[in-house]
N, C-alpha and C positions, 0 to 999 in steps of 0.2 A: 182972445181966449185960447186959441190954438198955440200961440207963441208962449203964453203963460204955462200951459200944460207941458209943452216941449221943454221949457226952461226948468220946470219942476222935475221932470224925468231926468234931465241931465244932472241936476244937483243931487238927486237921489242916487243915481248911478255912481257919481263921484264919491259919495259918502259910504257906500256899501263896501264891505270887506270881501276879498276874494274867497271862494269856497275853500274849506280846509283840504290840504293835500295828504294823501296816505303816506306813512313813513316808508322809506326805501326798504326793499326786501333785505333780509340778513345776508351777509356775505357767506359764500360756501366755506366750509372748513378747509384750510390749507395747511400743509406741513410747513411750519415756520421753523427756523433753526432750532432744533431740539424739542419742538413741541407740536403736537397735533391736538385737535379737539374732536369730541364726539359730534358728528353732524347734527345740526338742529339745536345744539346747546353751546354753552360757553365753558363746559366742564372739561378740564384737561384729562386725557385718558392715558397719557404717557409721553415719552419722547421717541422721536424717530431715530433709529440707529443709523449713523452715516456709513457709507461704503469706505473702508480704509484698506481694502486689499490692494497690494502693490505699493503701498506707501512704506517709507522706512518706519521702524517701530516707534521712534520718538514722535514723528509727525502724526502717526496714527493715534497715539495717546493724546497729543495736543488737540486733535480734531474731535475725539470723543469727549474730552473734558470741556471743550467749547460748546458741545451739544448737551452738556449736563450729566454726563456719565463719569463718575469718579471711582467706582468699584471695578477696577480693571485687573484682570488676571492675564498672565502670559505663560506661554508654553513653547518649548523647542519643537517645531513642527517635524523635525527629522526623527524624533523619538529617542534621541541620544541624551535627553534630560540635562542639557547644558543650561546654565544660567545666562540670562540676557544681561550682560554687564554694560556694554556700550550700545545703547539702544539704536543709535544711528547706523550701526554695522549690520543690522538685521532688517529684513523685509517681511511684511505681513503677507502670508499666503492663505490664511483662513481666519474667519471671525465667527464667533458664536455669541449671540444670534446673528443671522444674516442681515445685511444692509436692508433698510426699509421696514424692519420690524418695529412695531410700537412697543416700547418696553418701559416699565417703571424704572426711573433712574436709580432706585435703591437696589436694583438687581445687578448681577455681575455681567460684564462683557469680557469674553476671553479672546485674546489675540494669539494666534499660532503663527510663529515666525521662524524664519531660517536665516542663516548668515548669507550675505550677498555672495560669498565665495562657495557656498554649497551647491 
């Protein structure tokens, strides 16, 4: 009788399914290239503006475009109102808004640059 009871319990244990597991907790919001999310949701709130200060003007534009920003403005940082003709001859000394800002990609990003020789 004892052997039969033990055998029955073993069969019953083998047939039962494991208890359900709780789903893993959501991952924290992280700044992904060009995008961040509002913590606790999946809703995008904007794109993170990358730091382009010190890069040549062309490289800065490429970096911003890779992050989703296409409305770019440029200014001569010296105040001489020169046009930036050959972008690789200029270096970014200021950007508006600052790096790390979460910004709607439809907004402008302004790069203030000066010639390497200035």
